[in-house]
C-alpha positions in Angstrom: 12.1 -30.0 -52.1 10.7 -26.4 -52.1 12.1 -23.8 -49.9 9.2 -23.6 -47.7 9.2 -27.0 -46.8 12.9 -27.0 -46.1 12.2 -24.3 -43.7 9.6 -26.1 -41.9 11.6 -29.2 -41.5 14.5 -27.2 -40.4 12.1 -25.6 -37.7 10.6 -28.7 -36.5 14.0 -30.8 -36.2 15.4 -27.9 -34.6 12.6 -28.0 -32.1 12.9 -31.8 -31.4 16.4 -31.7 -30.8 16.7 -28.2 -28.9 13.4 -29.3 -27.0 12.4 -25.8 -26.7 10.0 -23.5 -29.0 10.9 -20.5 -31.0 8.6 -18.4 -32.9 10.6 -18.4 -36.1 13.2 -19.7 -38.2 16.2 -17.7 -40.1 16.6 -18.9 -43.7 20.2 -17.9 -44.6 19.4 -18.6 -48.3 16.6 -16.0 -48.2 18.2 -13.7 -45.5 14.9 -13.4 -44.0 13.0 -14.6 -40.6 9.9 -16.8 -41.2 7.3 -17.3 -38.4 6.0 -20.5 -37.0 3.9 -21.2 -34.0 2.5 -24.4 -32.2 3.9 -27.3 -30.3 6.9 -29.3 -31.5 8.2 -32.6 -29.9 9.7 -35.9 -30.3 6.4 -37.6 -30.2 3.8 -35.0 -31.6 3.9 -32.0 -33.9 1.3 -29.5 -34.5 2.9 -26.4 -36.1 1.6 -23.5 -38.1 3.7 -22.1 -40.8 2.6 -18.3 -41.1 4.2 -17.8 -44.3 2.2 -20.4 -46.0 -0.8 -20.1 -44.0 -0.9 -24.0 -43.2 -0.2 -26.6 -40.6 2.2 -29.4 -40.3 1.1 -32.1 -38.0 1.6 -35.8 -37.2 3.7 -37.8 -35.0 7.3 -38.0 -35.9 8.5 -39.8 -38.1 5.1 -39.4 -39.9 4.1 -35.9 -40.5 1.5 -34.4 -43.1 2.3 -30.9 -44.9 -1.2 -29.3 -45.1 -0.1 -26.8 -47.5 1.4 -29.5 -49.9 -1.2 -32.0 -49.0 1.6 -34.5 -48.9 3.1 -36.6 -46.1 6.8 -36.2 -45.2 8.7 -38.3 -42.8 11.4 -36.9 -40.2 13.5 -39.1 -38.2 15.5 -37.6 -35.6 18.5 -39.5 -33.9 20.4 -37.5 -31.5 21.3 -34.2 -33.3 21.1 -35.7 -36.8 17.8 -36.1 -38.8 16.7 -37.5 -42.1 13.6 -38.1 -44.1 11.5 -37.9 -47.3 9.4 -35.3 -48.8 6.5 -37.0 -50.7 5.7 -33.7 -52.5 9.2 -33.4 -54.2 9.7 -37.2 -53.9 13.3 -36.5 -52.4 15.3 -37.3 -49.5 16.9 -35.0 -47.0 19.4 -35.1 -44.2 20.8 -32.8 -41.6 22.2 -31.9 -38.3 21.1 -29.5 -35.5 24.0 -27.8 -33.5 22.5 -25.6 -31.0 20.6 -23.1 -32.7 22.1 -23.8 -36.1 20.5 -26.3 -38.5 22.2 -27.6 -41.8 19.8 -29.5 -44.1 21.2 -31.4 -47.2 18.4 -31.6 -49.9 19.1 -34.5 -52.1 16.9 -32.9 -54.8 19.1 -29.9 -55.3 22.0 -31.3 -54.1 22.9 -28.5 -51.8 23.3 -27.6 -48.1 20.8 -24.9 -46.6 21.4 -23.2 -43.4 18.8 -22.0 -40.6 18.9 -20.6 -37.3 16.3 -20.8 -34.5 
């Protein structure tokens, strides 16, 4: 899964679990903030990724990444989430703890950390 898709998933999962909107996600791997806007909720997602200049839309668990032009799934249960990225053809999973998000990418076999 590419880094920009991981960031978007972390932002959306964090928004669903935390039930509030933020204007950015901090990617600890890149040591950088990335801007997002739009609405994120348990039943609807219309998010704009300013770094890539594209939308991620849909009704969780079914989302569409307009930048990759591929679907992805995002299933949120409590503070945990999991899904599948059709662009990389890889699964991912993670957990939201307050404003911290940890995402495990099965494609690169690594944990990635974010803050919202």
